N, C-alpha and C positions, 0 to 999 in steps of 0.2 A: 666167078673166081672168089675164093675165100682168103682171108688173111690168117695164114697159119701161125704167124708170130703172136697173134692174139689168143690163140687156143691154149688153155691151161694144160691140156693133154700133151701138146707138143712141147711145152716148157718142161713139164714133168719128165717126159721121155728123154729129152735132151740132157737133163740133170742126171737121169738114170744112166745114160750112156757114159757120162763122166765117171760115175761110180764104178761102172764095169771096167773102164780103163785103169782106174786106180787099183781095183781089186786084182786085175790080171797082171799088173806090174810086179806083183809078188810071186807069180807063178814061176815054176822052174824054167831056166833058159832053154832047155830042150823042148819046151812046149810053145816056144815063140811062134812057130809056124803050124802048130797044132790047135789045141783047144783055145789058146790065147787069141789067135787070129780069128777063129770061128766065133768066139764070144763077142769080140769087138765088132766084127762085120755084122753080125746079127743084131747087136744092140744099136749100131748106127742105122740100120735099116728101119727101125721103128720110127724115129722122128723124121727120117728122110722120106719115107712113104707117106707120112702125114703131110709133109710139105709138098711133095710132088702131086699128091692127090688134090691138094687145095687149088692147084693151078688148072684143074680140069674144068670143062665147061658145064658139066652136069653133076648133080648129086649122085647119080648112079655110078659115074666114073670115080668120083671121090670115094664113094662107099667101097668100091673094089680095092682101092689103094689102102683104105683102112683095114680091109680084110687081110691084105698082105702084111700090114703092120702087126696085126694080131698073130698071124702065122710066125712072124719073126720073133714075137714075144714068147710064143710057146717053144720056139727053137732055143732061145736064150734060157728059158726055164730048164729044159732038158740038159743043156750044156752046163748050167750051174749045178744041177744035181750030180752030173757025172764028175764035175770038178770037185765036189764035196766027197763023192765016193773015192776019189783018188787022193784025198787029203790036201787039196790045194786051197780049200776055203774052210774056215772055222764055222761051226754051227751057228753062232751068233750072227756072223756076217751073212751067211746063207739065208737065215731067216729074215734079216733086214732087206736083202735084195729081193727075195721072193715076195715079201709083203709089198714092196714098192712096185714090183712087176705086176702083181695081182691088181693093184689099184689102177695101173696104166691099162691093163686089159679091160677092166670094168668100164673105165672112162671111154676107151675107144669103142667098145660095144654099145654103150649108151649113145655115144655120138653117132654111130652108124644108124641106130634106130631113129634118132632125131632127124638125121639126113633123109631117111627113107619115108618119114612121115610128112603129111601135108602141113603146110604152113611154116616150114622151117625158115628161120631168119638167118641171114648171112653174118650175123654178129653173135655167135654163141658164146657162152661162158664156159663151155666144157673144155 
């Protein structure tokens, strides 16, 4: 079992989720059950899958949950781009969110590689 609260990627993705909630709070009310809900659920899925995977008994299982977290991150990216197309997000904010998301994706990918390699320590700084 791994300590997800010590993982920088979990901390970063948790902060990112808060940014998504703040961003979507300005979306039109008629999108409350549309893209707002979709973005929030997908962003919550990123740190949630990191946390859930950390409870698994093998690195292979943990790696699978990290793969799901990456999928959720790409889902968020798509939804952010659509939100921008619809005029719900300004370009500056979109760029900031996409940069943060790219960093998260890279960190998760690196962590997956580390998990799958021999000699992984259960106290990563990733």
